[in-house]
N, C-alpha and C positions, 0 to 999 in steps of 0.2 A: 361234713358230708362224707359218706363212705364211698369206696370204690371197690370194684371186683374185677378179676380177670382169671383166666386159666393160666397157671404158671408155665405151661408148655408154649403159650403164645408170647411170652416175654423174650425179647431178643437177648442172645448170649453175647457177652462182652469177653474179649480175649486179652486180658491185661499183660500176659507174658506167655511164652511157649509152655504148653502143657497145663495151662490153667484157664478155665472159663467160669463165668458167674452170671447169674440172673438175679435181679433185685426188684423188690416190691416194697413200697414205703407208704406210711401214713404221715401224719404231721410230726410225730415225735419218736417213731420207731421204724426200723427197717428190717426186712427179712431177706436174706441172701442165700441162694443155693450155689455152692462151689463144686466144681468137678476138677480134681487135681490128679494128673497122671503120675504114675509111680516114679518117673524120672525127674519130675519137677522139684525144685528146692526153693520154696517161698522164702523171701528174705526176712530176717529178724526186723521187727518194726513195732511202733507203738502209735497210739492215737488217743485223742481225748474222749472217745466214745466208750461206754460200757458195752461189753460184748458177751454173749452166750454162744458157745460153739458146740453143736451136737453132731456126732459122727453117725452117718447113716450106713456107709459102706467103707470097707478098707480098714487098714490099721496104720497108726502113725505114732511117732514120738512127738508129743506136744511140749514145746519148750516155753515155759512161763517164768520170766525172770531168771532165777538160778535153778529152777526145778525142771526136770525132764520126766514127763508123765506118759506112760503107755496108754493109748486110747484105741478103742475099736467100736464096732457097731453098738449103739445104745448109750455110749458114754457121752457125757456133757460136762463142760467146764465153764466157769465164770472167769472172764478176763477183766480185771478192773481197769479204769481209765489210766492211760499213760504207762502201763507196765509193758516192757518189751516182750514180744512173743512171736512164735512161728510154729510150724509143724513140719515134720520130716516123714515122708511116706516110708512104710515098712513093707517089703515084698513087692509083688508085681501088680497088685490090684489097684485100680483107680480109687481114690478117696472121694466120697461124696459127703459133704458136710453142709449143715444149715447153720448160718450165723444170724443172730438177732443183735442189732445195734440200737442204742439209744444215747443221744439223739441220732437222727438219721445221718448217714455219711453223705454229705453233699458231693464228694468226689466220686460216689458210686451212681449218682443219678445220670440217666441217659437222656 
C-alpha cells in the first residue's frame, strides 16, 4: 500500500544542537531531509544501511572512511554499509541534504 504526504507537514526532529531532520519511509527505503547549521559538527559514525547523500544547499567536507571529499549543491555520494562517515560544514551557510537509506532506519522513525 502506498502513502503520501507533503514534506512540510512532517514533524522536525532535533537530534542535536544545530541539526534537524524530517523522514519519510516506505517498507524498504527511507528519505530524510537534514538541515545542518554551519556550527554543527556531526559525529563520525557508521550503520548497516546503504546511504545516498545529495547536497541541496551549502558546502561541506564529506569524510568517508579515509577520504575527505569536497561537496556542494548538486553533489551526491554513495555510502556503503558499515563505512565510517560524517560531514563538516564549510563557511557560514546551512547545509541542506537529502539522504536515502535502505533498509529503513528504525531509529529515525517517529
